[in-house]
C-alpha positions as CSV (number, residue, x, y, z in Angstrom):
1,M,40.9,25.1,0.7
2,Q,38.4,24.4,3.5
3,R,37.2,20.8,3.7
4,S,33.5,20.2,3.0
5,N,31.5,18.1,5.5
6,V,29.8,15.0,4.1
7,I,27.0,13.0,5.7
8,I,26.6,9.6,4.1
9,G,23.8,7.3,5.0
10,A,21.3,4.6,4.0
11,Y,17.7,4.0,4.9
12,N,16.5,0.5,5.2
13,L,12.9,-0.6,5.1
14,L,10.9,-3.4,3.7
15,P,7.1,-3.4,3.9
16,E,5.0,-5.7,6.0
17,G,4.0,-8.7,4.1
18,T,7.4,-9.0,2.3
19,E,8.4,-12.6,2.0
20,E,11.1,-14.0,4.3
21,S,13.3,-14.9,1.3
22,A,13.3,-11.2,0.3
23,F,14.5,-10.2,3.7
24,E,17.3,-12.7,3.7
25,E,18.4,-11.8,0.2
26,T,18.5,-8.1,1.0
27,Y,20.4,-8.8,4.2
28,Q,23.1,-10.9,2.5
29,S,23.6,-8.6,-0.6
30,C,22.9,-5.1,1.0
31,W,22.6,-4.7,4.7
32,R,25.4,-7.0,6.0
33,P,28.1,-6.0,3.5
34,Y,27.5,-2.3,4.0
35,L,27.7,-2.4,7.8
36,S,30.5,-4.9,8.1
37,V,32.8,-3.0,5.6
38,L,32.0,0.3,7.2
39,Y,33.0,-1.2,10.6
40,R,36.6,-1.6,9.1
41,F,36.8,2.1,8.4
42,P,36.3,3.7,11.8
43,G,37.4,7.1,10.5
44,I,34.3,7.3,8.3
45,S,31.1,8.4,10.0
46,A,27.6,7.6,8.7
47,M,23.9,7.7,9.6
48,L,21.5,4.8,9.2
49,H,17.8,4.3,9.5
50,Y,16.1,0.9,10.0
51,S,12.3,0.6,10.3
52,G,11.0,-1.3,13.3
53,T,10.0,-4.2,10.9
54,V,13.6,-4.5,9.7
55,L,15.1,-4.2,13.2
56,R,12.8,-6.9,14.7
57,W,13.7,-9.2,11.8
58,L,17.4,-8.6,12.3
59,E,17.1,-9.3,16.0
60,S,15.4,-12.6,15.4
61,R,17.5,-13.8,12.4
62,H,20.9,-12.1,12.7
63,P,21.6,-10.9,16.3
64,E,25.2,-10.6,15.4
65,F,24.3,-7.7,13.1
66,I,22.6,-5.9,16.0
67,M,25.7,-6.4,18.2
68,L,27.9,-4.9,15.5
69,L,25.5,-2.0,15.1
70,E,25.5,-1.4,18.9
71,E,29.3,-1.3,19.0
72,M,29.4,1.3,16.2
73,V,26.9,3.5,18.0
74,L,28.9,3.3,21.2
75,R,32.1,4.5,19.4
76,K,30.0,7.3,17.8
77,Q,30.8,6.2,14.3
78,I,27.2,6.0,13.2
79,E,24.0,7.9,14.2
80,L,20.7,6.1,14.1
81,L,17.6,7.9,12.8
82,G,14.2,7.5,14.2
83,G,10.8,7.7,12.5
84,G,7.6,5.7,12.2
85,Y,8.0,2.1,13.4
86,F,6.3,0.6,10.3
87,G,7.5,3.2,7.8
88,P,4.2,5.0,7.3
89,L,3.6,7.8,4.9
90,M,3.3,10.5,7.6
91,P,0.8,12.8,5.7
92,L,-1.7,9.9,5.5
93,I,-1.9,9.1,9.2
94,P,-3.4,11.3,12.0
95,A,-1.1,13.2,14.3
96,P,-1.7,10.9,17.3
97,D,-0.7,7.9,15.2
98,R,2.5,9.7,14.1
99,L,3.4,10.1,17.7
100,G,2.5,6.5,18.5
101,Q,4.5,5.1,15.6
102,V,7.5,7.3,16.5
103,E,7.4,6.3,20.1
104,L,7.4,2.6,19.2
105,L,10.6,2.9,17.2
106,T,12.2,5.3,19.6
107,T,11.6,2.9,22.5
108,L,13.1,0.1,20.5
109,L,16.2,2.1,19.6
110,R,16.6,3.4,23.1
111,K,16.4,-0.1,24.6
112,S,18.6,-1.7,22.0
113,F,21.3,1.0,21.7
114,G,20.9,3.1,24.7
115,K,20.2,6.4,22.9
116,R,17.2,8.3,21.9
117,P,17.3,9.5,18.2
118,R,17.4,13.2,17.5
119,G,16.7,12.9,13.8
120,C,13.7,11.6,11.8
121,W,13.6,9.7,8.5
122,L,10.5,10.3,6.4
123,P,9.8,7.3,4.2
124,Y,9.7,8.4,0.5
125,Y,10.2,12.0,1.7
126,A,6.4,12.4,2.1
127,W,5.9,15.8,3.5
128,E,3.2,18.2,4.4
129,P,3.7,21.5,6.3
130,S,1.9,20.3,9.5
131,L,4.7,17.7,9.9
132,A,7.0,20.4,11.3
133,S,5.0,20.7,14.5
134,S,4.2,17.0,14.6
135,L,7.8,15.9,14.4
136,Q,8.9,18.6,16.9
137,S,6.2,17.3,19.3
138,C,7.7,13.8,18.9
139,G,11.0,15.0,20.2
140,F,12.9,15.4,16.9
141,D,15.3,18.2,16.1
142,Y,15.7,17.6,12.4
143,C,14.7,15.6,9.3
144,F,15.7,15.4,5.7
145,L,14.2,16.4,2.4
146,P,15.7,16.1,-1.1
147,E,17.3,18.8,-3.2
148,R,14.2,19.0,-5.4
149,Q,11.9,20.0,-2.5
150,F,14.4,22.7,-1.4
151,L,14.3,24.2,-4.9
152,I,10.5,24.1,-4.9
153,A,10.6,26.0,-1.6
154,G,12.6,28.7,-3.2
155,V,16.0,27.9,-1.8
156,P,18.7,29.1,-4.3
157,P,20.9,26.3,-5.8
158,G,24.0,27.9,-4.2
159,E,22.6,27.4,-0.7
160,L,21.8,23.7,-1.0
161,G,24.7,22.9,1.3
162,S,23.1,24.2,4.4
163,P,20.2,23.0,6.6
164,V,17.3,25.4,7.1
165,I,14.6,25.9,9.7
166,T,11.0,25.4,8.9
167,E,8.1,26.1,11.2
168,D,4.4,25.2,11.8
169,Q,2.2,26.8,14.4
170,G,5.2,28.2,16.2
171,R,7.1,25.0,16.4
172,S,10.4,24.8,14.4
173,L,12.3,21.9,12.9
174,I,15.7,21.8,11.1
175,V,15.7,20.3,7.6
176,F,18.8,19.0,5.9
177,P,19.0,19.1,2.1
178,V,19.6,15.6,0.7
179,F,21.1,14.4,-2.5
180,D,19.4,11.0,-2.9
181,A,20.7,8.2,-5.1
182,L,17.2,7.8,-6.5
183,E,16.5,11.5,-7.0
184,G,17.5,13.4,-10.2
185,V,20.2,11.1,-11.4
186,E,20.2,8.8,-14.5
187,S,22.1,6.1,-12.6
188,P,23.5,5.9,-9.1
189,L,27.2,6.6,-8.7
190,S,29.8,5.8,-6.1
191,I,30.2,8.1,-3.2
192,V,33.3,9.9,-4.5
193,D,31.9,10.2,-8.0
194,T,28.7,11.6,-6.6
195,L,30.6,14.2,-4.6
196,A,32.6,15.2,-7.7
197,S,29.4,15.5,-9.7
198,L,27.8,17.7,-7.1
199,S,30.9,19.9,-6.7
200,S,30.9,20.5,-10.4
201,R,27.2,21.2,-10.6
202,L,26.7,23.3,-7.5
203,G,30.2,24.6,-6.7
204,E,31.9,24.1,-3.3
205,Q,29.3,23.6,-0.5
206,R,29.8,23.5,3.2
207,L,27.9,20.3,3.5
208,Y,26.8,17.4,1.2
209,T,24.3,14.9,2.5
210,L,24.2,11.7,0.5
211,L,21.6,9.0,1.0
212,F,20.6,5.9,-0.7
213,P,18.1,3.1,-0.1
214,G,19.9,0.1,1.4
215,E,18.5,-2.3,-1.1
216,L,20.1,-0.3,-3.9
217,A,23.5,-1.9,-3.0
218,K,22.5,-5.0,-5.0
219,E,22.1,-2.9,-8.1
220,L,25.4,-1.1,-7.6
221,W,27.2,-4.3,-7.0
222,T,25.6,-6.0,-10.1
223,A,26.5,-3.0,-12.3
224,S,30.1,-2.9,-11.0
225,G,30.9,-6.5,-12.1
226,L,32.9,-7.0,-8.8
227,E,32.9,-10.5,-7.2
228,S,31.1,-9.4,-4.1
229,P,29.2,-6.4,-2.6
230,D,31.8,-6.4,0.2
231,L,34.5,-5.5,-2.3
232,L,32.3,-2.8,-3.8
233,F,31.9,-1.0,-0.4
234,E,35.5,-1.6,0.5
235,R,36.6,0.3,-2.7
236,S,34.0,3.0,-2.1
237,F,35.0,3.7,1.5
238,A,38.7,3.5,0.7
239,A,38.3,6.1,-2.1
240,L,36.4,8.3,0.3
241,Q,39.1,8.0,2.9
242,R,41.7,9.0,0.3
243,E,39.7,12.2,-0.2
244,G,40.3,13.2,3.4
245,L,41.9,16.5,2.5
246,Q,38.8,17.7,0.6
247,F,35.9,15.9,2.4
248,E,35.3,15.0,6.0
249,T,32.5,12.7,7.0
250,T,30.3,13.6,10.0
251,T,26.9,12.9,11.5
252,P,23.9,15.3,11.6
253,S,24.1,15.8,15.4
254,R,27.8,16.5,15.3
255,Y,27.4,18.9,12.4
256,L,24.7,20.9,14.1
257,K,27.0,21.6,17.0
258,S,29.1,23.7,14.6
259,V,26.2,25.7,13.2
260,R,24.9,28.9,14.8
261,E,22.6,30.4,12.2
262,F,20.1,28.8,9.8
263,G,18.2,30.1,6.9
264,R,14.4,29.7,6.8
265,A,12.2,27.9,4.3
266,Y,8.6,26.7,4.1
267,F,8.1,23.5,2.2
268,P,4.9,22.8,0.3
269,G,3.4,19.3,0.3
270,C,5.6,17.0,-1.7
271,A,7.3,13.5,-1.7
272,S,9.9,11.6,-3.6
273,A,10.0,12.1,-7.4
274,L,8.9,8.5,-7.8
275,L,5.9,8.7,-5.5
276,M,4.8,12.0,-7.0
277,A,5.1,10.6,-10.5
278,R,3.0,7.5,-9.5
279,S,0.4,9.8,-7.9
280,M,-0.2,11.7,-11.2
281,P,-3.2,10.8,-13.4
282,A,-2.1,8.3,-16.0
283,D,-3.3,10.6,-18.8
284,A,-2.2,13.9,-17.2
285,T,-1.7,16.4,-20.1
286,A,-2.4,20.0,-20.5
287,A,-5.8,20.6,-22.1
288,D,-8.2,23.4,-22.8
289,G,-5.7,26.0,-21.8
290,L,-5.5,24.6,-18.2
291,D,-2.3,23.5,-16.6
292,C,-1.9,19.9,-15.3
293,P,-1.0,19.3,-11.7
294,S,2.7,19.6,-11.3
295,P,4.5,16.2,-10.9
296,D,7.1,18.0,-8.7
297,S,4.9,19.2,-5.9
298,G,1.5,18.7,-4.3
299,S,0.1,16.6,-1.5
300,P,1.2,13.0,-1.4
301,R,-2.5,12.3,-0.8
302,R,-2.9,12.7,-4.5
303,L,-2.1,9.0,-4.9
304,L,-5.5,8.3,-3.3
305,S,-7.2,9.8,-6.3
306,R,-5.2,7.8,-8.8
307,H,-5.4,4.4,-7.2
308,E,-8.7,3.1,-5.9
309,E,-7.0,0.3,-4.1
310,S,-4.9,2.8,-2.2
311,L,-8.1,4.7,-1.2
312,A,-9.8,1.5,-0.1
313,L,-6.9,0.6,2.2
314,Y,-6.7,4.2,3.5
315,A,-10.4,4.2,4.2
316,K,-10.2,0.9,6.0
317,M,-7.3,2.2,8.1
318,H,-9.2,5.2,9.2
319,Y,-12.4,3.2,9.9
320,V,-10.4,0.8,12.1
321,R,-8.7,3.6,13.9
322,I,-12.1,4.9,15.0
323,L,-13.0,1.5,16.3
324,V,-9.7,1.2,18.2
325,G,-10.3,4.7,19.6
326,Q,-13.6,3.6,21.1
327,L,-12.1,0.8,23.1
328,R,-12.4,1.5,26.8
329,G,-11.3,-0.2,30.0
330,D,-8.9,-2.8,28.8
331,K,-5.6,-0.9,28.3
332,S,-3.7,-4.0,27.3
333,R,-6.2,-4.9,24.6
334,K,-6.2,-1.4,23.3
335,K,-2.4,-1.3,23.1
336,T,-2.4,-4.5,21.1
337,A,-5.1,-3.2,18.8
338,Q,-3.1,0.1,18.3
339,E,0.0,-1.8,17.3
340,E,-1.9,-3.8,14.8
341,L,-3.4,-0.6,13.4
342,Y,0.2,0.9,13.1
343,R,1.3,-2.2,11.3
344,G,-1.5,-1.7,8.8
345,Q,-0.2,1.8,8.2
346,C,3.0,0.6,6.5
347,G,3.6,3.2,3.9
348,G,4.9,0.7,1.2
349,A,1.4,-0.8,1.0
350,Y,-0.3,2.5,-0.1
351,W,1.4,3.2,-3.4
352,P,3.0,1.1,-6.2
353,G,6.6,1.9,-5.2
354,P,9.9,0.0,-5.4
355,G,9.4,-3.7,-5.4
356,G,5.7,-3.4,-6.2
357,G,4.2,-1.9,-3.0
358,L,0.5,-1.5,-3.5
359,A,0.7,-3.5,-6.7
360,S,2.1,-6.5,-4.7
361,L,-0.6,-8.8,-3.4
362,P,1.5,-10.0,-0.4
363,V,2.1,-6.4,0.7
364,R,-1.5,-5.4,0.4
365,A,-2.6,-8.6,2.1
366,G,-0.1,-7.9,5.0
367,A,-1.7,-4.5,5.6
368,Y,-5.2,-5.8,5.5
369,A,-4.3,-8.7,7.8
370,A,-3.1,-6.2,10.5
371,L,-6.1,-4.0,10.1
372,I,-8.5,-7.0,10.3
373,E,-6.7,-8.2,13.4
374,A,-7.0,-4.8,15.0
375,E,-10.7,-4.7,14.2
376,K,-11.1,-8.2,15.6
377,I,-9.5,-7.2,18.9
378,T,-12.1,-4.4,19.2
379,R,-15.0,-6.9,19.2
380,Q,-15.9,-7.3,22.9
381,R,-17.4,-10.7,23.7
382,G,-20.8,-10.5,25.3
383,S,-21.5,-6.9,24.2
384,F,-21.1,-7.2,20.4
385,S,-24.1,-7.9,18.3
386,P,-23.7,-8.7,14.5
387,G,-25.6,-6.4,12.2
388,I,-25.5,-3.8,9.4
389,I,-24.6,-0.2,9.8
390,S,-24.3,2.6,7.2
391,A,-21.3,4.9,7.1
392,D,-19.4,6.9,4.5
393,I,-16.0,5.2,5.1
394,D,-14.5,6.0,1.7
395,F,-15.3,9.7,1.8
396,D,-17.3,9.9,-1.4
397,G,-20.4,11.5,0.2
398,A,-22.5,8.3,0.0
399,K,-22.9,5.8,2.9
400,E,-21.7,2.3,2.4
401,I,-23.4,-0.8,3.8
402,I,-21.2,-2.4,6.4
403,Y,-22.0,-5.8,7.9
404,Q,-20.1,-6.5,11.1
405,G,-20.2,-10.1,12.0
406,A,-18.6,-12.2,14.7
407,D,-16.5,-14.0,12.1
408,I,-16.7,-11.9,8.9
409,N,-16.8,-8.3,7.7
410,A,-18.6,-7.3,4.5
411,Y,-18.7,-3.9,2.8
412,V,-21.2,-3.1,0.0
413,Q,-20.9,0.1,-2.0
414,L,-23.8,1.8,-3.7
415,R,-22.0,2.2,-6.9
416,G,-22.7,-1.0,-8.8
417,A,-24.1,-2.6,-5.6
418,C,-20.8,-4.4,-5.4
419,L,-19.1,-6.3,-2.5
420,A,-16.0,-4.2,-1.9
421,E,-14.5,-6.1,1.0
422,F,-15.1,-9.5,2.5
423,D,-12.9,-10.3,5.5
424,S,-12.4,-13.6,7.3
425,F,-11.4,-13.0,10.9
426,K,-10.1,-16.6,11.2
427,T,-7.4,-16.2,8.5
428,R,-7.1,-12.3,8.7
429,T,-7.8,-12.2,4.9
430,N,-9.7,-9.8,2.8
431,Y,-10.8,-12.0,-0.1
432,V,-11.9,-9.0,-2.3
433,N,-8.3,-7.8,-2.7
434,V,-7.7,-8.0,-6.4
435,M,-5.9,-5.1,-8.1
436,G,-7.0,-4.7,-11.7
437,G,-5.0,-1.7,-13.0
438,R,-2.1,0.5,-11.9
439,D,-3.2,3.6,-13.7
440,G,-6.6,4.4,-12.2
441,G,-8.5,1.5,-13.7
442,P,-11.6,0.3,-11.8
443,R,-11.2,-1.9,-8.8
444,R,-11.9,-5.6,-9.2
445,L,-14.9,-6.2,-6.9
446,C,-17.4,-9.0,-6.3
447,F,-21.0,-9.1,-7.6
448,R,-20.2,-6.6,-10.3
449,D,-22.9,-7.1,-12.9
450,R,-23.1,-6.6,-16.6
451,I,-25.6,-7.4,-19.4
452,S,-24.3,-9.1,-22.4
453,E,-25.7,-10.7,-25.5
454,K,-26.9,-14.3,-25.0
455,G,-24.3,-17.1,-25.3
456,G,-21.2,-15.1,-24.5
457,F,-19.3,-12.9,-22.1
458,G,-19.0,-9.9,-24.4
459,A,-19.1,-6.2,-23.8
460,D,-21.4,-4.7,-21.3
461,R,-24.7,-3.6,-22.9
462,A,-25.9,-1.7,-19.9
463,G,-24.5,0.5,-17.2
464,F,-25.4,-1.3,-14.0
465,A,-21.8,-2.1,-13.1
466,D,-21.0,1.6,-12.4
467,A,-24.4,3.0,-11.8
468,R,-25.4,4.2,-8.3
469,Y,-28.1,2.1,-6.7
470,V,-30.7,3.2,-4.2
471,L,-30.9,1.5,-0.8
472,V,-34.5,0.2,-0.4
473,E,-35.8,1.4,3.0
474,A,-38.0,-1.3,4.5
475,E,-38.6,-3.1,7.8
476,R,-35.9,-5.9,7.5
477,P,-33.7,-7.9,9.7
478,S,-30.4,-6.1,10.7
479,S,-28.5,-8.6,8.4
480,V,-30.4,-7.9,5.2
481,A,-30.0,-5.0,2.7
482,S,-31.7,-4.5,-0.6
483,L,-30.5,-2.2,-3.4
484,F,-32.4,-1.2,-6.6
485,R,-31.6,0.3,-9.9
486,E,-33.4,0.9,-13.2
487,G,-31.5,1.4,-16.4
488,Q,-31.3,0.8,-20.1
489,A,-29.5,-2.0,-22.0
490,E,-28.7,-1.9,-25.8
491,L,-30.0,-5.3,-27.0
492,G,-30.6,-6.2,-30.6
493,G,-29.6,-2.7,-31.6
494,K,-32.2,-1.0,-29.5
495,K,-32.3,0.4,-26.0
496,R,-34.4,-1.6,-23.6
497,C,-35.5,-0.8,-20.1
498,L,-34.5,-3.2,-17.3
499,S,-34.5,-3.1,-13.5
500,L,-32.2,-4.9,-11.1
501,K,-32.8,-5.5,-7.4
502,K,-30.0,-7.1,-5.4
503,T,-30.7,-8.3,-1.8
504,F,-27.6,-9.0,0.4
505,S,-28.3,-11.4,3.3
506,F,-25.5,-11.9,5.7
507,R,-25.0,-14.7,8.2
508,K,-22.3,-16.5,10.1
509,G,-19.6,-17.5,7.7
510,G,-21.0,-16.0,4.5
511,L,-23.7,-14.3,2.6
512,S,-26.2,-14.7,-0.2
513,V,-27.2,-12.3,-3.0
514,D,-30.7,-12.6,-4.4
515,Y,-31.1,-11.1,-7.9
516,E,-34.4,-9.9,-9.3
517,I,-34.0,-8.7,-12.8
518,G,-37.1,-7.2,-14.5
519,N,-38.1,-6.5,-18.1
520,K,-39.9,-3.2,-18.3
521,E,-40.7,-3.5,-22.0
522,S,-43.9,-4.6,-23.7
523,L,-42.1,-7.3,-25.6
524,P,-39.9,-10.3,-24.5
525,L,-36.1,-9.8,-24.1
526,G,-33.2,-12.3,-24.1
527,F,-29.8,-11.6,-22.8
528,R,-27.0,-12.9,-20.5
529,L,-26.7,-11.7,-17.0
530,C,-23.0,-11.8,-16.1
531,V,-21.7,-11.5,-12.5
532,E,-18.0,-10.9,-11.7
533,L,-16.4,-12.4,-8.7
534,N,-12.8,-11.2,-8.2
535,I,-11.3,-13.2,-5.4
536,A,-7.8,-13.2,-3.9
537,A,-7.8,-16.7,-2.3
538,G,-4.0,-17.0,-2.1
539,L,-0.9,-15.0,-2.5
540,S,0.1,-16.8,-5.7
541,A,-1.6,-19.0,-8.3
542,E,0.1,-22.0,-6.8
543,A,-1.4,-21.2,-3.4
544,V,-5.0,-21.5,-4.7
545,E,-6.9,-24.5,-5.7
546,L,-9.9,-23.8,-8.0
547,A,-12.6,-26.3,-8.9
548,G,-16.0,-26.2,-10.5
549,V,-19.0,-28.2,-9.2
550,R,-21.4,-29.9,-11.6
551,G,-23.9,-31.9,-9.7
552,R,-21.9,-34.2,-7.4
553,D,-18.8,-34.0,-9.7
554,E,-15.9,-31.7,-9.0
555,I,-13.9,-30.3,-12.0
556,G,-10.4,-29.2,-11.4
557,L,-9.4,-25.8,-13.0
558,E,-6.0,-24.3,-13.4
559,T,-5.7,-21.0,-11.5
560,G,-2.8,-19.8,-13.6
561,K,-4.6,-20.2,-17.0
562,K,-7.8,-19.0,-18.7
563,C,-10.5,-21.5,-18.9
564,S,-14.3,-21.8,-19.3
565,E,-17.0,-24.3,-18.3
566,S,-20.8,-24.6,-18.7
567,D,-23.7,-26.0,-16.6
568,L,-21.9,-25.5,-13.3
569,N,-23.8,-25.3,-10.0
570,G,-20.9,-24.0,-7.9
571,L,-17.3,-23.2,-7.4
572,R,-14.7,-24.0,-4.7
573,L,-11.6,-21.9,-4.1
574,T,-9.2,-23.2,-1.5
575,N,-6.6,-21.0,0.3
576,L,-4.0,-23.7,0.6
577,A,-1.7,-21.7,2.9
578,K,-4.4,-21.0,5.5
579,G,-6.7,-24.0,5.0
580,E,-9.9,-22.0,4.3
581,K,-12.3,-22.7,1.4
582,I,-14.6,-20.3,-0.4
583,E,-17.7,-22.0,-1.8
584,V,-19.9,-20.3,-4.4
585,R,-23.3,-21.8,-5.2
586,S,-26.2,-20.8,-7.4
587,D,-29.7,-22.1,-7.5
588,F,-29.5,-22.2,-11.4
589,P,-26.7,-23.6,-13.5
590,F,-24.3,-21.1,-14.9
591,A,-21.5,-20.8,-17.5
592,L,-18.1,-19.8,-16.2
593,S,-15.2,-17.8,-17.7
594,H,-12.0,-17.6,-15.6
595,A,-8.8,-15.8,-16.1
596,P,-6.0,-15.1,-13.6
597,V,-5.7,-11.4,-12.9
598,L,-2.1,-10.3,-13.6
599,L,-0.3,-7.0,-13.6
600,D,2.4,-6.9,-16.2
601,S,4.0,-3.6,-15.2
602,I,5.4,-4.3,-11.7
603,V,8.5,-2.1,-11.2
604,T,11.4,-3.4,-9.3
605,G,13.6,-1.4,-7.0
606,A,15.9,-0.7,-9.9
607,G,13.0,0.9,-11.9
608,Q,13.1,-1.8,-14.6
609,P,10.1,-3.8,-15.8
610,G,9.7,-7.0,-13.8
611,K,7.7,-10.1,-14.2
612,S,4.0,-10.1,-14.1
613,S,2.4,-10.2,-10.6
614,Y,-0.5,-12.5,-9.7
615,Q,-3.5,-10.7,-8.1
616,G,-6.3,-13.3,-7.9
617,C,-9.0,-15.2,-9.8
618,G,-11.1,-13.3,-12.2
619,L,-14.4,-15.3,-12.3
620,V,-17.4,-14.4,-14.4
621,L,-20.6,-16.3,-14.0
622,G,-23.2,-16.1,-16.8
623,W,-27.0,-17.0,-17.0
624,D,-28.9,-16.8,-20.3
625,L,-32.3,-15.4,-19.5
626,E,-35.5,-15.1,-21.5
627,L,-37.9,-12.6,-19.9
628,P,-41.5,-12.2,-21.2
629,A,-42.9,-8.7,-21.4
630,D,-43.4,-6.9,-18.0
631,S,-42.0,-9.8,-16.1
632,S,-39.0,-10.6,-13.8
633,R,-36.7,-13.4,-13.0
634,R,-35.0,-14.4,-9.8
635,L,-31.8,-16.2,-9.0
636,S,-29.6,-16.5,-6.0
637,I,-25.8,-16.8,-5.4
638,T,-24.3,-17.8,-2.0
639,L,-20.7,-17.3,-0.9
640,E,-19.6,-19.3,2.2
641,L,-16.3,-19.8,4.1
642,R,-15.5,-23.3,5.2
643,S,-12.6,-24.7,7.2
């Protein structure tokens, strides 16, 4: 019986913004034991991928790991894979950025280990057909896609042991079929058990390629009941070594030297099973005789339709990319801005993947921090003038109002006339970064308005929160924008006509919003105007200090609990980690309802429900108003940043 070739490997990436403690825990329980034990089995070959983020962390915290890795590369026991430096979802970024990200990681690998990688790792197996030409242009010969994507491309199950050639615009790329520990199995198995299972299911194959995420080692160790992860890997590699008569480990480059002919396949847009499932609409069911989108295939961009927070970050990334592309003259500054842009393209921040991803406030904040820094670098001193521009940055066919200041950014969308982003350049923080729902729920924005019955914060009686406003065209300073909307509110069991005009005035360090609400009826109306302010002033409830202001008195409020107050004149939120305060003031006293915004369905890397995740402060300010017939009322809210 001819021996089957086996490629075993692990991909190791943690998103930007991941806490230091998570890096160290993953190192001690996953990365270190895997490599140190593999080192003691020189007859077993493997391939490994580390993102640039992980490699830089290892260089600074555990240089001994890099030395061990270098020795194993020199003795040709392992092959390192390249890819995007910050682990981007390749279909979401433009081709020039793909090349830039790849070259960053390739340069790091070449300098550290003396060899340019031939193969590419695609985070979360995110694929679109154009990637074949992009990756080939980046100097790669091959990449990897899971078994499921081969079957979608029409490759028969009996041929899942052979790489194929795919092509785009005349440029070809070899694609290896992968059996991934997170794809299509109820629970991960040991290497030998996985090979036995595959042989039983698919019959004898010439090649088996087995991959698993490096952080999965902790779950395997915990499930095994062994005293250490080192013992787990020692038993696994020893068992594989005993199977030497049936299986021979190899590396992708070594295997390709023995292959002369390849089949051909064209792969449609797809990604890992987990990513595709998370990009499906939450209520996707077949209806009215129409088929739902298949969870198995389709563009990974589908996640942008499901998660508004993902679309917002994606839009920010492309907008900043335009600004970086306009930099001229200073090559050093442009290079620095590009690297920050690439950092903001970290794929883990764009979808709610293992460990939280998009649903993790620190991960989202890390991506925004990089993009804000890149934008800050593009502001040329002496030639930059603060002001408002209009541009459709979120690709919805309507232009948003964008204020570009020397120290802040502010984006106002026409839907609801809401503040959709508020950036501090000093702390590299987007304070409107509160995720409200994982399954397509509305984004948590600032200055989102609703009309309720007097005396409470009940259900919205009008539709101003989601209605599209009209930008009032008038001769105004470049820092002022007015938006107007007429609508109906159901008050006292009857529909009443109201109008609402919101004027945003921007200045250094903050903004003010002037409200003018009008009663269009021939009789007086009473109601409560409620204004939502959703603010992520810190990465955890403990990192935020919240206080109400009543006259000259300050009232401490707990950020981790629901609370309410009345007759307040202002609020103060302090970002304890960065030493910046957000002060909210009103010219009329207001009632306050506060509740921490939590997500209860964060999924850990093991796919099990985890603890709830803090997202920010959900603040609702309320004013009870009495409007005579055919009259209006004005009030103003200011939002300022203080050191």
